[in-house]
N, C-alpha and C positions, 0 to 999 in steps of 0.2 A: 323318840324311835316307836314304830308302830306295835300295838301289841302283837301282832301274830309273830313278826317277826323279832319279839324281843322273847316272846315265848320261844321260841324256834332255838335263838341260840344260846338259853337256859339248858335245853335239852341236849343241845350239842356242848355247851360249857361239862355239864354233870356225866354225860356219858363219855369222854373223854376221858374225866379225870376218872373214871369207875375201873373204864379199860385199861388204860395207859400203865401198866405197873407190872413190875418181875414177876410171873407165876407160868403154870407149864404150859399154858396153853399160847402165849405170846412166844415162849421159846421153841417151840413144836413149829408156829407160823415163820419165826427167824431162820429156824433149822432148816425150811423146807426150802425158803426164799437165796439161802445159801449154798445150797444144792443145786437151785434152779432145777426142784422135782415136785408137780402135781400142784404148782404156785398156786394156779386159777380154781383148783379145786378146792385146795384147803382155807384160799381169802372164800370160795363162794361160800363156802359151808357156814365156815365162822359168821361169814356177817349175817347170812341168813336166817342162821341162828335167831342172833342177835335182836334182829329185827324181826320176830315172830315170838320171843318172848319179851321185847319191850312191848309192842302191838298185844298180847295178853296179857301182857301186868297191866297197862291204861285200860284196856275195854272190861278186867274184871276189876279193878280199884275203883272203876268208872262207876259202873252197876254197883259197889254197896254204897260208893259215898251218895246215888243220886236215891236211894232208898232210906237212906241214914244222913240228910243234908247238916246234920249238928256233927257228924266224925272229921267235916272236913278241918277245921278246926285242931281236932285231935291229931288227924292225919299230920299236921302238919308242924305241932311239937313233936311229935314223934318223927319225924323226919329232920326236922333241926337239930335234936338229940343225936340219932344217928349219923347226917352229917358231921357233926362237930364232937365226932369219936372217932369218924372214917377221915377226919383233917385231920386227928391228932394222934393219929396211927399213920399218914402218911410227913407228918413234921421228925416221928419216930423214928421210919426209915429213914431220914433224911441225914439223921442223925448218926447213921450206919450206913450208907449207904452199899450198895455190892453190885455186882455188873452182870448184864444180860448175857452170857455165851452161848454159844452152837459150834457145835463140831460136824465142817462141810464134809468130811470123810467118810463118814460113816455108809454102809452097803444101800444105794437106792428100794423106793420101796414100793410098793404095786398101788395101782392108784385106790382096789378096793382098801388096804391096808392104811395109803393118808387119810381118804376122805372119814374110813371106821376109827383113828384116830382121833381126829378132829373131832368127829362129833360125840366121841367118848369125850375127851376132855372139857367138850361145851357142855353136855347134857348131864353127865355126871360128876360133874361140879356144882355143890351146893350151894357155894357164892354167885355163881352166875344167877340161881333164883332168887338170892337175898337181891341181888344187885338191881337186876332188869324186870323183873315180876315185882320183885314186894318195894323197892325202892324207886324206880324208876315209876312204875304205877300210880305209886301214892304221893309223890310229887308232884306227878304229872295236872294231879286235881287242884293243885292249886293255883291253877291258870282255868278258869272256868271255861269255859264254851273254845279253849283253845290247846284241850290237850292233847290234839294230834297233833297240831304241828310242834310241840313239845318233843312228843313221840317220833318226829318225821327229822329233826334237829339231832338227838340221840342216834337214831338211825345212819344221820349221817355218817355222824362221829366215826362210829362202829365201822363204819366202811370204806373210810377215809382213812382209819387206825389199821384195817389190817390189810389195807389194798399199800400200802406204804410201807408196812413191813415185812410184809411178802412180795412184795416186787423192788424195795429197794434194801434188802439186806445189804444189798453190797457197799452201800450209802452207808445204812444207818447201823453194820458193824462194828464201826471204831468207834463209834457213838455211843453207843450202846455196852462197849463193854469197859469205861469207861465210870467209877463209880462218880466221881464228883460229876456227868450228867445227872443222872439218877438222883443227886441228891438236890441241885435245879429243878429236878420235873418236880419229885417230892415236896417242893417245899414249895411251886407252885399250884399243883394240886393242893394241897394244904389252905392255901390263900382261898382259892376256888370255892373249895367246902364250905369253910366260914364265912364265906362271903353270901354262899346259897341260903346257908344256916342262918346266918343274920335275915334276910330277905323272907324268910318264912317265918321268924318271932312278929319280924312287923310286918308281917301282913296279919298275924291274928291279933295284935294290939290294935 
């Protein structure tokens, strides 16, 4: 497989693994999709915000690594530790799966309210910065010369997820309302995280 494509697929896999989880942002996008209210605006805000955060992380981490190349191995080890921990959390969620539900009958929200809520749930969530800016930005440096392919893959994953969640809400609702489906999904996420962590450890060795 071409190195550029491999980097892009790695970014896609990691991006999806980080974003596909029960949380306030996903619940809001799903809720808007179920109501069929301001779906395009909400999806656009979430996807563009993720792209901006990913780009910031890749550019910022890249500048640091270029100034201190020896940090690359440190970043890889730290990334492997973090991914392993994230994988363990996903495995733990799989043992106690929940269901993602949203109430479609609530009063409609204005465009400003919908966009403002989407922005707040994205930019005021500290985990977003840890996942996109710190983690994705750092892991991207394990693909020297192909960091932006990795970033592109992660950005595509984000756009695909929010689009599917918003516009496919009617179809996705029965799936995400089933704890068993989340168990399977969290198991897959855990396996992806462990695989990525292993690849970073191999790169250091």
